[in-house]
C-alpha positions, 0 to 999 in steps of 0.5 A: 650864450649872451649876445647884444641884439641889434634889430635894425629899422625894418624890425619895426616895419616891413621886417617884423617877421624877421625880428619875431623869428630871430627872437623866437629861435634864439630863445629856443636855442638858449641864446640870451639876447640883450637888445641895444638900449638906444639903437639907431639906423645903421646907415643902411644904403642911403647914407652917402657920406661915409664918415656919417655912416660910420658914426651912425654904426659906431654909436650903436656898437659903442653901447655894449661890450658883448658881441653884436648879433643882427639878422639883417645882412644890410646892418651886418655889412654896415656895422662890419664895414664901419668897424673896419674903418674905425681901425684907422686912427684918424677916423676913430678920433673924428667919430669919437669926438661926437659920441657920448659913449666912445667906440673902442672895438666890436665883434659883429655876427649874423644870426645865420652864423649864430644859429649854425653854431648853436645847432649840432649835427642831429641835434635833438632840438630839431623836432621837425626835420625838413627831410626832402624839402628843396631849398634855394639858398639866396645870399644876395650881395651884402652878407658876404661884404666886406670880405671876411667870414663868408666867400663873396664868390662861393659862400656855403654857410646857408647850404650848411645850415639847410643840411643841418635842418635836414633839408636839401639845398638846390644848386642855385646859380644866382644865389649871390646876385643882387635882388635889385632892391637898391635900385627899386625906386629910381629903376623899378623896371630893371629891379623887377627884371632882376627879381623875376630872373632870380625867382624863375631860376629858383623855380627852374632849379626845383626849389620849393622854398627860397631862404634869405638873410636880408629884408630887402631881398625878402621884400623883392622876392616875397612881397613883389612876387605876385605883382611879378606873376601878373606882369609876366603872366606866369605862376611862380608860387615859391614862398620866401622865408628868412633863415630864422623862419626856416630854422624855427620851423625845424625847431617846432616853433609855430606860425605865430611865433615865426611871423609866417602869416606876415609873409606875402606868399603863404608858406602854409602848403609847404609846412603841411608837406613838411608835417605830412612827411614827419608823420610817414 
């Protein structure tokens, strides 16, 4: 399988582990990634002008005829939303009027969907089955929007992949809650309260690890976890992995390949448990 790859801005900064693990897992699954030659910001959540955001996304999508894969749910949502707007003739004409490479159409895929498609039940490439590992599937808001492949209310694709990796998804009722990231700057306390609620709910559900598909969600739940522990005087201690990192562990990839040393809450104890179960 050959796919165009859109890394997104955070792959160069706070989401380096997302990018590293995406590339490593793709290689392990025999997926050839062709990085877009001259990609730009997808528009993220801060471009308030809808036409400008659509143009930014269209400029990326116009660079290839291949299906485009991204591991970031914000980029995934923005590219898909732009593709839908570009089905309107007026919008398409306005955008193409300022593009060197004209946009015609695009298919956008998330790494989660690609990995699930690439792994069969009982796949022999799963050399480190995650037997008994309790995983909280956390979707956040944007993977399921705009509506399409995943149900906004009751998505199940993360649970399917967790099971395929032979781990056990926990019943996590806040799995589609917003992480608070979009309001972190203007409303820091409210954002912190939301993230703390998600983390404590995952702990209450018995999760040993939270798996996410979004770098902003990862930032709120992983990078801020120790600050939230200090603020509330409690110990949470749940590692938060990108779905590509979790899949990579099951595929036998090492911590360096998956960027696991970049995670704020170390997943090393969890990995030791996984390897201990493997040797039993």
